[in-house]
N, C-alpha and C positions, 0 to 999 in steps of 0.2 A: 112924558119925559121927551126932550129932543134928542133926535138921532144925528149921528155924525155922518152916516152914509145912507142915502136913499135906497129903499127896497122896492122891488116890483112885487106888490102883494096880490094874491088872489082876492077875488071878491069875498066880503064877509070876514076877511082876516085882518087883524090889527096886532102890530108889535108895539109893546109898552116899554120895552127895555131898550138901553143905548145899544146902537148899532156901530161897534167899534170896527176898525180895520180888520178885515179877515172874516168878520162875521157874515158877511153877505155870501161867502163861499159855501156856508151850510144852510143859510136863511134864503135860500132861492125860492122863486115863485112856484116852480114845480114841486119841490119838497115841501113847502108850506101848503100847496094844494093837496098833496098826498096826506099830511097830517091832518087837515081840515076834513078830508073825506073820512078818515078814521075816527075823528071826534064827532062828527054828524051821524055817523053809522052807529057808534058804541056808547057815546056819552050817556043815553039814557039807561042802558043796561049797566053801566057803572053805578049810576045812582041806585039802581034796583039791588045790585049785590051789596052794597054798602048799608042800605036799608035793612036788608036781610040779616046782616051781622047783629042788629040790635035785638032781634027776636029770639035769639038762641039762649035759652037759660039753662040747659042741661048738656051733659057731654056723654056720648056713647056711640057705639057704632049704628049707622043708620039702617033701619029695617028696610027701607025703600030701595036700597042699593046692595042688599044682601047677595043678589045674584051675580053682581060684578065681583064680589069678593070670593064667591064660591067657585065660579066657572075658571077653566084653564084657558089662558090667553097670554100673548106676548106683545110688547111694544115693538114698533118697526125697528129693523136693524139700524145699528149706529154707523156712522161714517168712519172710516179708518183713523182720522187724526183724533177721535174721541174714545178709542178703545182703551188707552193708558192715560190716566189722569190722576197719577198716584200723588202728586203734590201740586196744589193750586194756591196761588198768592192772590190776595185781594187788596184794594186800594183805591183811592179816589182818581180822578182823571186828568189831574194836572200834568204838565208836559213832562217834567223830569220823572215822576212817579211812573207814568206809562212806560218810559223807555227802561227805567231800572226794573220794573216788573217783568216786563217781556224779555229782558236779558237775564233774569235771575237764576235761570235753570230750572224753573218750575215747569210743569207740564202744561199748565193753564194759568192765564192772567185774567181774573174777573175784574173788569173796569166798572167802577161802582158810581152810579148816579144817585145812590140811595143812602144808606146808613153810614157810610164813609165819606160822604159829601155834604156839605153845607150848600143848599140849593140857591145860592145866588144866581142872578141871571147871567153874570160873567162865567161863574163856574160851569154852569150848564151849557152854554154856547161855547166857551173855549174848550170844553170837554168834547164836545162834538167834532170840533176842528182838529183837536189832538188825535182822536181816534181815527178820523178819516185819513190823517197823514200816516198814523201808525199802519194802517191797513195797506197803505200804498208804499209803505217803508221809506217814506221821505221825511219822517219825524226826526227833529234834531233839536237840541237845546244846549245853550251856553250859560253857565253860571256867572252871573255878574260879579260876585265877590271873588272868585278864583280864576275866571276865564276858561275853566274846564269844559270841554265840549263832550256832550252825551249825544250817542247815535246807536241804532240798532246793531246788533251782531247778525251774523249769518243765521244762526238758528235761534229762533225765538219761541216764546209760549204760545199757545193757541188762545185766541182771544175770545172771551165771553163777555156780555155787558149785562149788567143789572140796572134795568130801569126802576124809577120809583113805584112805591106801591099805589094800589088803586085809590087809596085815601088821600093822597097829596095832589095838590093843584099846581099848575104852572100859571102863575098870576100875570106874567109879562107877555103871554100870547092869548088873544081872544078870538074865537070863532063864533060869529053871529052875536056878538056882543057879551058872550060868556066866557069866563076862564075855562082853560082846558085841563083834562086829567093829565098830571105829570108823566104818568105811565106811557100814555099815547104820544106826547111830545118827545120823550126820551126814546122810546122804541121807533117811532115813525121816522124821525130824523136819521137815527144811525141806520135803519134799514133801507131807507130810500137812498142814501149816498153810498152804501158799502156792500150790501148783499151780493149784487152781481160781481162786484170787484173781489170779494172774498171767494166766491164760487170759481172764478176764473184763476184764482191763485191755489185752487186745491183744497180749500177749507170752506167755511160756510158760515152763515149769520147764527150765532150761538148766543144764548140768553141764560140768565138766571132770573127766576120769578119770585118776588118776596111778598111775605105778609098775607098770603092768601089764607081765609078761614073755611072755604067751602069748595067742594068739587065744581059748584056752578061758577066760581070765579076761574077755576082752570078751564072750564069750557068757554068761557069768555076770552080768555087769552087764546085758546085754540082757534076761535072764530076770528079774532084779530089776525092771528097767523094766516089763516086761510085767504081773508080777504087781501091782506098786505101782498101775498104772494101772486094772487090773481091779478091785482092792479098793476103789479110791475113785470108780469110774465116769468116769475120765478117758479120753477117746478114745484108743485105741492110736496110738502115733507121735508124740504131742505132746511127749514128752520128747525133747530133743535134746542130744548129748553129743559133746564133742571129746575125743578120746584124746591124751594126752601121750605121744609117742614119746621116753621118756627113760631106756629100758633097752635094753642091747645085743641082747638076744633079740628085743625088739619091732621093732627095725629090720628084722629079716629077715621080719616078718610084717604089714606095713602093709596090704597088700590084705586079708588076713585079718581084721585088726581092723575095717576098713571093712564087710567082708562080715558079720561076726557082728552088727554095729550098724547095718546098712543101713537099717532103718526109723527108727532114733533117731540116726543119725550127723550131727554137725556138723563132721566133718573131724578132721584131725590137726595137732598142734603140735610144733614142735622144742624140746624141753624141755632145752636145751644143758647146763645145769649138772648136772643129774641123770644126763644121757647121758654126760658126762665121767666122773662118779663111777661109773656102771655099768661103763664101758668099763674102768676100773681094777680094780673088784671082780671082774667076771667073768673077767678075765685076770690076776688078782693074782700067780698062781704061775708066770707066764710071763715070763721075764727079757727076751724079745724085745718085750714090751708096755710096757716102762717109758716113762712119759711125760716130757717135759720140764717145766719150771716151768709152773705154772698159767697164768700171763700169756702164755705163749706158744703155748698150745693154743687156736688161734682157729678161727672157723667157716669160713675159707677154706683149711683145711689137712687133710690126711689123712682119717681116718674121718668127721670132721665134715663136711667138703665133699661127700663122697659121700653121706652120709645126707640132707643137705639136698636134693640133686638128685633122690634116689629119692623123697623125701617129697612134693615138688612134683608130680613126674610122676604118683606114684600117686594123690594126692588129685584132681589135674585130670582124669585119665582116668576117675575114678569120679564126678565132678561135684560135688566138694564142697571145701571151703576148705582151704589148706595154710598154717597160721599160723607165723610166725616166732617167733624166740626173744627173750629178755629183755635189755633194756638196763638193767643194773643201777647205772649211774651216778646220783648225786644232785647237786643244785646245790651248788656251792662258793662260799658267799656272801661270804667274806672275802678271795678271791683272783681278781680278775676274769680275769687270764691263765690261771691253772689251770682255771677254770670253762670258758672259751672252748675249752681244749685238750681238756677232758673232753667238751664238747658236740661238738666235731669228730669225736671218736671215735665217738659216738652217730650222727652224721649219715652218716659212712662206713659204719657197720654197718647202718643202715637202707637206704641207698642199695644196698648189696650185696643186701639181702633183697628189695626191690622189683624190681630188676633180674633177680634170679633167678626171679622169678615168685611170690613169696609174696603172699597176699592180705590180710595184715595182720602186725602185729608187737606185742610185749610191752614195756611200760615199768613201773618200779617207782615211780617218783615223778610226782606230778601236774605237776611243773615240766618233764617231758620229753615230755608229751603233744603240746604244740604243735610241738616240734622234729621228732618222728616223724611228726606228721600233715603238716607241710610238706613232707617228703620223698615221702611216699605221695601226697599230693595232686598234686604235680608229675609224678610218673611213673606214677600209676595214676588216670586220669581217671574211670574207671567205678567200679562199686561193689566189684569184685574182679577177678581175673585167671584166671577158671576157663577161659578161652579158650587160656592159654598152656599148651600141652601138653607141652612139654619132651621131646618124641620123640627129641631128641639125647642123651638121658640113659641110658646103658646101664651100669648100676652093678653091678659084680661082688661077690662075697664078699670077695675080696682088698681091694677099695677100702674096704669097710665095716669092715675090720679093719687098715687102714693107719695106722701110728703116724707122728705129724708129727715131722719133725726139730725139734731145739732144744737148748738147753742146760739143765743143771741146776746151780743155783747156791745159795750159803750164804743169800743174800738171799731166795730162793723158799722154802728150808726155814724160815726164820724167819718169813717172811710165814705161812706154813701154820700154824705153831704159834700166832702171836699171833691170827690170825683164828679158828682152831679153838677155842682156850680161851676167847677173849672172847664167841664166839657161844654155846658150850655154857653158860658162866655166866649170859648174859642169858636163855637158853631155860630154865634151872633156875629162874630168877626170874619166869617166865611171859611172856617177850617172845621171840617167834619171828621178828620182822622187825627187824634190827639194822643201823644205819648204822655202818660201819666203814671208815676210810680212804677216805671219799668214794665208797664203793659200799654198796648196800643187800644185806646178807647174809642168806640164809635157810638152812634146814638143808641144801639141797644143796650150797652152797658149803663149809659146815663138814665135809660128807661128803668132798668132794674134798680138803680140808686134811688130814684124818687119813688118807684112804685113800692119798695120796700119800707121806705120811710112812711109813706101813706098807710100802709098796711099796719105797721106797728103802732101809729099813732091812733088809727081808727079803732084798733082792738085793744088799746092801752095794754100793749104787750110788755110784759116784764123784761128788761134788758139789763143784765147784770143786777138782778134782784130788785129793780125799781121801775114802775111802769114809764113809758114814753109818753109824757104830758106835753101840751102845746108849750108850756113854760120850759120844760127842759129841752125841747126841740128848739126853740128861739135862743136859748143860751148857748146850745151846741152850734147852732149856725153862726152866731157872731164869733164865737171861739175859734171856730175852724177857718172863718174868713180872715182872721187875724193871723193864724198860722199860714194860710195861703199867701197872704200879704208878705210875710217873712220870707216864704220859699220862693216867690217870684221876684221880689223886690218892690219897693214902694213906687218907684216911677213907673213900672210896668203895670202895677196893680191900677194906679190913678189913671193911666192912659187907657185902660181896658175897659170892658163893659160888665164889670163884676156887679155893681148895684142891680142892673137889669136881670142879670142871670140869678143873683140871689133871690130878687123878688119873684121871678118866675119859678124857681124851685120851690120856694116856699109856698106860693099859691098852689101850685099843683099838689105838694105833699100834704097840705091842710084843708083842701077843698072838700065839701061835703060829699060829693060824688066824684068817682074816679075818672079823671080825663083820659080819653082812649090813647092819644099820642103827644108827647111834649112837642114834637116838631110841628104840630098844627098851630097852637098858639104862638111858638116860637117864630114861625114863618111871618107872623104880623109884625114882629119887631125886626126882623132880619135886615132889611134895607132902609130902616128909618134914619140911618146916620150916614 
């Protein structure tokens, strides 16, 4: 691909995406050399930990790390600006979102290069430009349609960054002829440009780490942090990272994650949507593990309730935060009654979290910050609940694998199809954070949709009394696509990428073996138009 601006590239580094005005401010020679060093040092280990994922067939607490779980130890002390994280907002790294999220009144903004972002080259690089400007407080945005200007307030949220998971590549950058791990690209560029600036401003380089399945993956991240700090002369331990516990294997290694990252740890988070997806994926072949409708798989039931108790107990025993999960609701502006019912669900969920002992929670929309904050302010008068040790929680393997009771309905099947196809279609157009049916959907919820359909098809599950057969599924897909056409309008439907999204959703749902992540084959389609 031709570039608009020439870059001064280090030896062995090639950029295969367009270099638009402003991109050269982050794709500098020294920054790319830093990324290349991380890639050359750690790319073989990334391949090793990914290969290791395929060999794990059973789920239990590890005998070889029993001493880590048994011994008394604490993670390193937290910096002052991370002691109170009662409400965190997440979202993609586009310019307007970054400003609004930092201004939202939340304690933390997690800028997301992962599940809330479609990883087009432009999204990834513009996101880096936007975050560098945000760190320096020079970021501003003017909306074309209204002329409204957006800028940062005096008081803003603490910034965290979520790089991509180990399984995702950045195909537009090559080091020594090979594509690079997206995680190292996202982390490396941000850290190089912003770590020292953040420290000078009284904060630090803080990260969320997604999709890990083993403490060896956490060890890999820790080694990346150590090398990055050494290369740039940043004091060791200034990076702080929260691990998302969003895979079934990770639930059995919470202590081990904290141990591996103990000098860099900022706790654990209940990544509920990805955790549900992982539960289905890792037990896809087990007919005893078939879940009910997604809407019935709630945090107070089965494996989810158990993992919440274990996460809080583990974090507080080790002296670090246990963060709650996402409230995906978005305000319903044209229906006050429906909006109030939706907000009441948020309040109930956040009340459950704070009473369980969580130190903070997530929301997807600025309009929910005050709702969640009011609940935590009332029930958590201090900055956190590290003193709530949950010594009553004795969580077993069987509880972490417990399938919640519930029903499987035709409405649930159809909802999975509508959400899955519409999300993939938006993702293929470069939008990874999509409002659908009054919820903010990201890649994790689309993964649940296609995983659940695969599970029901594979096991010929009875849904409203009749099995889900390929013929029934095909009919539902066509009927629901017609419904979507009516909802979005014919012109928008024809202008979109619905045929490709439908084909990918169907292919993943009917494949003889379960595809690990929909975003991997979807990446092959992402920038083909």
